[in-house]
TORKE-228175 format. One line per 8 residues: their letters; for each residue x, y, z of C-alpha. Coordinates in steps of 0.05 Angstrom, whole numbers, m for minus. Layout:
BEGIN
A	X/Y/Z | ... $
! end
This chain:
BEGIN
XXXXXXXX	217/727/94 | 271/703/140 | 314/642/153 | 284/580/169 | 300/553/251 | 282/484/243 | 208/436/265 | 190/429/332 $
XXXXXXXX	133/393/371 | 95/332/334 | 134/311/280 | 77/318/233 | 55/248/214 | 19/196/258 | 15/117/243 | m12/79/293 $
XXXXXXXX	m45/13/282 | m74/m37/318 | m105/m102/289 | m124/m163/322 | m133/m225/275 | m182/m286/296 | m165/m358/264 | m216/m419/266 $
XXXXXXXX	m191/m474/221 | m207/m544/218 | m152/m598/185 | m171/m674/172 | m123/m733/143 | m151/m796/114 | m94/m850/96 | m119/m910/41 $
XXXXXXXX	m59/m944/11 | 1/m901/m17 | m47/m836/m15 | m47/m791/53 | m101/m748/36 | m100/m680/75 | m161/m622/75 | m183/m563/117 $
XXXXXXXX	m223/m502/120 | m192/m440/142 | m237/m371/164 | m190/m310/185 | m214/m245/210 | m179/m190/223 | m209/m128/252 | m166/m56/240 $
XXXXXXXX	m162/6/270 | m116/52/239 | m104/119/260 | m61/160/201 | m54/224/176 | m13/289/191 | m14/336/253 | m85/328/283 $
XXXXXXXX	m63/375/332 | m51/438/287 | 2/459/254 | 35/532/261 | 80/570/218 | 110/628/259 | 156/684/250 | 199/717/304 $
XXXXXXXX	224/780/314 | 302/794/338 | 280/806/406 | 238/736/413 | 304/709/388 | 342/745/436 | 301/721/492 | 308/647/473 $
XXXXXXXX	390/661/462 | 390/693/540 | 340/627/562 | 393/580/536 | 352/543/498 | 380/505/438 | 357/435/410 | 311/423/466 $
XXXXXXXX	265/476/446 | 193/457/447 | 129/495/426 | 114/518/495 | 182/558/500 | 164/598/443 | 132/667/465 | 56/669/466 $
XXXXXXXX	48/737/419 | 99/699/360 | 70/721/289 | 37/669/259 | 40/664/186 | m7/605/171 | m45/552/208 | m72/485/183 $
XXXXXXXX	m107/427/221 | m134/352/203 | m217/362/196 | m227/273/210 | m162/268/252 | m191/190/273 | m186/120/256 | m212/85/202 $
XXXXXXXX	m243/12/208 | m255/m42/167 | m264/m114/182 | m222/m165/130 | m249/m229/127 | m211/m283/86 | m239/m354/79 | m184/m417/61 $
XXXXXXXX	m205/m488/37 | m152/m542/13 | m148/m617/m8 | m84/m645/m14 | m56/m714/m36 | 7/m742/m16 | 16/m800/m56 | 76/m854/m53 $
XXXXXXXX	78/m875/m117 | 143/m919/m108 | 195/m934/m63 | 235/m870/m91 | 187/m823/m120 | 141/m786/m82 | 84/m739/m110 | 41/m681/m75 $
XXXXXXXX	m20/m660/m116 | m67/m602/m79 | m113/m552/m94 | m127/m488/m56 | m187/m434/m57 | m184/m368/m20 | m232/m300/m22 | m212/m245/8 $
XXXXXXXX	m281/m201/17 | m227/m135/18 | m232/m150/m53 | m295/m116/m68 | m260/m46/m57 | m311/5/m90 | m347/m49/m139 | m405/m94/m130 $
XXXXXXXX	m371/m156/m112 | m295/m180/m94 | m252/m224/m135 | m279/m299/m125 | m240/m344/m188 | m176/m352/m137 | m176/m426/m156 | m99/m451/m141 $
XXXXXXXX	m65/m520/m170 | m3/m540/m139 | 40/m600/m152 | 108/m628/m128 | 153/m690/m141 | 212/m711/m99 | 257/m775/m135 | 309/m806/m102 $
XXXXXXXX	373/m821/m149 | 406/m851/m92 | 412/m857/m8 | 445/m797/m12 | 421/m764/m73 | 354/m736/m95 | 321/m684/m142 | 254/m652/m136 $
XXXXXXXX	207/m598/m180 | 140/m565/m165 | 91/m509/m193 | 37/m473/m158 | m1/m419/m161 | 2/m381/m99 | m55/m322/m79 | m40/m262/m31 $
XXXXXXXX	m83/m226/8 | m108/m151/m7 | m62/m93/39 | m102/m64/85 | m60/m7/74 | m94/m1/3 | m166/4/29 | m147/40/95 $
XXXXXXXX	m111/101/43 | m164/101/m1 | m215/122/51 | m164/169/99 | m140/207/25 | m214/216/8 | m274/267/5 | m340/266/m12 $
XXXXXXXX	m352/334/m23 | m406/360/m77 | m338/381/m113 | m297/320/m111 | m359/281/m139 | m375/317/m196 | m299/313/m205 | m302/241/m206 $
XXXXXXXX	m375/240/m253 | m330/283/m300 | m283/229/m303 | m331/177/m317 | m361/226/m369 | m289/224/m405 | m279/140/m403 | m227/144/m349 $
XXXXXXXX	m270/113/m303 | m320/62/m321 | m389/87/m337 | m415/38/m283 | m377/72/m224 | m416/86/m158 | m398/149/m133 | m418/145/m72 $
XXXXXXXX	m380/73/m61 | m312/97/m82 | m313/164/m51 | m310/177/29 | m313/231/81 | m238/229/95 | m186/275/127 | m178/342/97 $
XXXXXXXX	m130/407/123 | m165/464/131 | m140/532/152 | m148/597/190 | m126/663/189 | m104/711/244 | m96/658/295 | m65/669/365 $
XXXXXXXX	m3/613/379 | m34/548/405 | m98/585/402 | m129/556/336 | m187/531/324 | m201/452/329 | m234/418/273 | m296/423/293 $
XXXXXXXX	m299/489/281 | m271/480/204 | m320/432/183 | m351/480/142 | m285/485/97 | m288/416/76 | m334/427/8 | m281/480/m21 $
XXXXXXXX	m219/450/5 | m172/441/m56 | m128/379/m50 | m59/366/m87 | m78/289/m81 | m144/261/m67 | m163/180/m74 | m218/139/m90 $
XXXXXXXX	m237/58/m83 | m226/16/m144 | m297/18/m177 | m272/m53/m208 | m251/m75/m137 | m185/m109/m130 | m156/m164/m155 | m108/m217/m101 $
XXXXXXXX	m41/m219/m132 | m24/m290/m147 | 41/m314/m174 | 65/m374/m211 | 121/m413/m185 | 167/m462/m205 | 221/m490/m182 | 271/m546/m194 $
XXXXXXXX	326/m569/m148 | 381/m624/m125 | 406/m644/m60 | 461/m679/m41 | 484/m709/30 | 556/m712/16 | 563/m747/96 | 525/m754/154 $
XXXXXXXX	537/m680/173 | 538/m641/107 | 490/m631/58 | 478/m577/4 | 431/m558/m40 | 423/m526/m109 | 357/m496/m129 | 329/m454/m199 $
XXXXXXXX	261/m418/m180 | 226/m373/m228 | 171/m335/m199 | 121/m299/m253 | 73/m251/m214 | 2/m217/m234 | m46/m160/m210 | 5/m125/m171 $
XXXXXXXX	m15/m68/m134 | 9/1/m162 | m19/75/m162 | m51/107/m223 | m62/175/m230 | m130/191/m257 | m124/260/m270 | m51/268/m296 $
XXXXXXXX	m14/314/m344 | m20/299/m419 | 60/273/m439 | 105/327/m462 | 152/308/m518 | 223/333/m500 | 274/347/m561 | 347/331/m528 $
XXXXXXXX	368/377/m573 | 334/432/m550 | 304/428/m478 | 238/460/m464 | 211/448/m397 | 131/472/m397 | 109/507/m334 | 70/476/m278 $
XXXXXXXX	7/513/m291 | 15/488/m373 | 16/411/m344 | m41/433/m298 | m82/456/m360 | m66/396/m395 | m98/344/m337 | m167/310/m357 $
XXXXXXXX	m198/357/m311 | m153/425/m322 | m132/457/m256 | m132/530/m256 | m113/585/m201 | m135/652/m180 | m120/702/m130 | m163/655/m83 $
XXXXXXXX	m129/593/m103 | m131/535/m145 | m197/512/m181 | m230/472/m237 | m285/490/m284 | m330/435/m297 | m400/446/m338 | m386/518/m329 $
XXXXXXXX	m384/512/m252 | m322/537/m217 | m307/479/m155 | m250/491/m112 | m266/426/m73 | m229/385/m119 | m156/346/m130 | m101/361/m171 $
XXXXXXXX	m86/289/m170 | m138/237/m169 | m103/172/m147 | m130/96/m155 | m94/30/m127 | m92/m1/m184 | m77/m83/m194 | m47/m86/m256 $
XXXXXXXX	26/m94/m234 | 66/m138/m263 | 138/m179/m244 | 186/m236/m259 | 244/m261/m216 | 290/m315/m226 | 340/m339/m169 | 392/m391/m166 $
XXXXXXXX	402/m413/m99 | 464/m454/m66 | 472/m474/6 | 518/m514/36 | 499/m529/114 | 549/m574/157 | 526/m597/237 | 575/m588/291 $
XXXXXXXX	575/m657/304 | 635/m679/330 | 674/m627/306 | 689/m564/334 | 648/m520/291 | 583/m519/246 | 575/m474/187 | 514/m451/137 $
XXXXXXXX	527/m421/70 | 477/m391/28 | 491/m354/m40 | 434/m326/m84 | 441/m304/m152 | 373/m267/m175 | 342/m221/m232 | 277/m181/m213 $
XXXXX	236/m141/m259 | 169/m111/m246 | 122/m51/m263 | 102/m24/m202 | 130/30/m160 $
! end
């Protein structure tokens, strides 16, 4: 009991990312009559070191008595209160520390190949025809192979209506890379305890996960939080002393790598535009665009509570305990904490929510862009006016 004074010391989280990217590319250009052919190959390799998590130095919940509060007040300590300012004999109510406060490393390799034909069909008409292929090795995820079918055709055209006006149109498929955070989060917020693996197997048995899921490939020795009792302030045990707790730590949320791997997000992009040069220094554009995107990333809770219908005329909300018991792997509790019962075994090293990133999101984007641009020229001013009217819908978070 008591009033909360505040949080001091470590902010409670760490996010420190180092990325080294190496790019090798070769481009070739050939000209034949009205055709200019361009082709190229690029290999992009990124090495990530992501240090993330909560508080790797340990977190203490302490309670000061009135005498200790008076001492702090007499010392003139205010908003600059530091952990070292608290008395060494302050009462520690709870202590927790991360078991694996280190970086999660993974290299991402992307191979790209393209072929493009810039065709001058006539004095007023140009065509640009292209084909691109990308492969991202992070798409393998926790599966057996990556996403190899990322073939992207592209077509654009430009027709001059006059010396001052032209219309243009284009269509193309564009692929995006796998976000590294999708992979690193699945490694960091994970567990390879026998209890958690049994929970994953139970989800497989229920058909929530594919029957051919490789449990070893989708789990990892993640960064769990252990606790200790009867701890002296600032003298709590380090992670190496509490590793034996790993197997039995219950988590509100853990993740897994997707056993089917990840599909690279892609979009169909369509554009129709008009351009007019009003004067030597003034030009305006009007562009209508539509993007239809697929395979967008979103989180899916594999152990979510069952849907609960509510009568708006008589609202009755179920309790958290009732919701926990409705999950595919029901979560119970006793005096020792939370647990799951699987095949008659009481397991504590499981998770209330088992979360996986899936590439099943969709979005539609529509936009009308207007741009008016005036160069300064001989005048005293320049102008650039832009206005966009857009509409977006998606089913991702």
